[in-house]
Structure formats: structure tokens, C-alpha cells
C-alpha positions as CSV (number, residue, x, y, z in Angstrom):
1,K,0.0,0.0,0.0
2,V,1.6,3.2,-1.2
3,L,0.7,6.9,-0.5
4,D,1.9,9.5,-3.0
5,I,1.8,12.9,-1.3
6,G,1.4,15.6,-3.8
7,S,0.5,13.2,-6.6
8,G,-0.1,16.1,-9.0
9,L,-0.9,14.9,-12.5
10,G,-0.5,11.3,-11.4
11,G,2.6,10.1,-13.3
12,P,4.5,8.1,-10.6
13,A,1.3,6.8,-9.0
14,I,-0.1,5.6,-12.4
15,Y,3.3,4.0,-13.3
16,L,3.4,2.1,-10.0
17,A,-0.1,0.8,-10.3
18,E,0.4,0.0,-14.0
19,K,3.6,-2.0,-13.5
20,Y,3.3,-3.5,-10.1
21,Q,0.6,-5.2,-8.0
22,V,0.3,-2.4,-5.5
23,V,-2.5,-0.3,-4.0
24,V,-1.6,3.3,-4.7
25,T,-3.4,6.4,-3.2
26,G,-2.4,9.7,-4.6
27,I,-3.3,12.9,-2.7
28,D,-3.1,16.5,-3.8
29,P,-4.5,19.8,-2.6
30,Q,-5.2,20.9,-6.2
31,G,-8.6,19.7,-7.5
32,W,-7.8,20.3,-11.1
33,M,-4.7,18.1,-10.8
34,I,-6.7,15.3,-9.2
35,E,-9.3,15.5,-12.0
36,H,-6.5,15.4,-14.7
37,A,-4.9,12.4,-13.0
38,K,-8.2,10.5,-12.9
39,K,-8.8,11.2,-16.6
40,K,-5.2,10.2,-17.4
41,V,-5.7,6.8,-15.9
42,E,-8.9,6.0,-17.8
43,G,-8.4,3.0,-20.1
44,V,-5.0,2.2,-18.6
45,V,-4.6,-1.5,-17.7
46,L,-3.4,-1.7,-14.1
47,K,-1.8,-4.6,-12.3
48,G,-2.6,-2.9,-9.0
49,S,-5.3,-0.4,-7.9
50,L,-5.2,3.4,-7.9
51,S,-7.2,6.2,-6.4
52,F,-6.7,9.9,-6.3
53,L,-8.1,12.0,-3.4
54,L,-8.4,15.8,-3.0
55,M,-6.7,16.7,0.3
56,E,-6.8,20.4,0.9
57,N,-5.1,20.3,4.2
58,P,-1.7,18.8,3.6
59,S,-1.1,18.0,7.2
60,N,-4.3,16.1,7.8
61,F,-2.9,12.5,7.7
62,K,-5.0,11.5,10.7
63,Q,-7.8,10.6,8.3
64,F,-5.9,7.4,7.4
65,P,-5.5,4.5,9.9
66,D,-2.0,4.1,11.3
67,D,-1.3,1.0,9.2
68,A,-2.9,2.3,6.0
69,F,0.4,2.5,4.1
70,D,3.6,0.5,3.8
71,I,5.4,3.2,1.8
72,I,4.8,7.0,1.8
73,F,6.6,9.0,-0.8
74,S,6.6,12.5,-2.1
75,R,8.3,14.0,-5.1
76,E,9.1,17.7,-4.7
77,T,6.1,18.4,-2.6
78,I,8.1,19.6,0.4
79,L,9.2,22.6,-1.7
80,H,5.6,23.7,-1.9
81,V,4.7,23.5,1.9
82,P,3.9,27.0,3.0
83,L,6.3,28.5,5.5
84,E,3.6,29.2,8.0
85,L,2.9,25.4,8.2
86,K,6.5,24.7,9.0
87,K,8.2,21.9,7.2
88,D,9.2,20.0,10.3
89,F,5.5,19.9,11.4
90,F,4.5,18.7,8.0
91,L,7.1,15.9,8.2
92,K,6.1,14.9,11.7
93,S,2.4,14.8,10.8
94,I,3.3,12.2,8.1
95,A,5.1,10.0,10.6
96,Y,2.4,10.3,13.2
């Protein structure tokens, strides 16, 4: 079970679900990116499963159970965490 934080247009999440038998959840605070990612995966044959969720509050990981994911990754998302949120708080909220 994989969580892709800041999944954006879905590239890495789609690749993982297409090539491997994994359950991938992509989250992003931008609704238009989530919609684009969902359209991008239409018709793609997946070995695993894939879902994209709008998550407007990037530090609200409590909505997932403690054992929801085996792997959590993020590609460049930390660069976009607002300063007022504090990057260390963001990282600690992921590790909860």
C-alpha cells in the first residue's frame, strides 16, 4: 500500500499501479490536478489499484489509519509546503 503525497498529474502513481501489483493512493490539494490524473488513468490497464483524493489540508494525515500504508513518498512536494505550516511539522504529521 503506497501513499503518494502531492501526486499532481499522477505520473508516478499511475506508473506504480500499472507496472506492479500495489494499491496506490495519490493525494493532492489541487482539485484540477486530481481530475486530470483521474482522466489520465482512464483506459490504462493496471496490475494494482489506484485512487486519487483531494486533500486540501496537507497535514491532515490522521484521516488514514496508522497501518494504512507500507510506503509513503513524495516527489518535490516539500518545496511547496507553506512556510507558516513549518516543514518540520509537515514531516512529523506524516510520521504520526
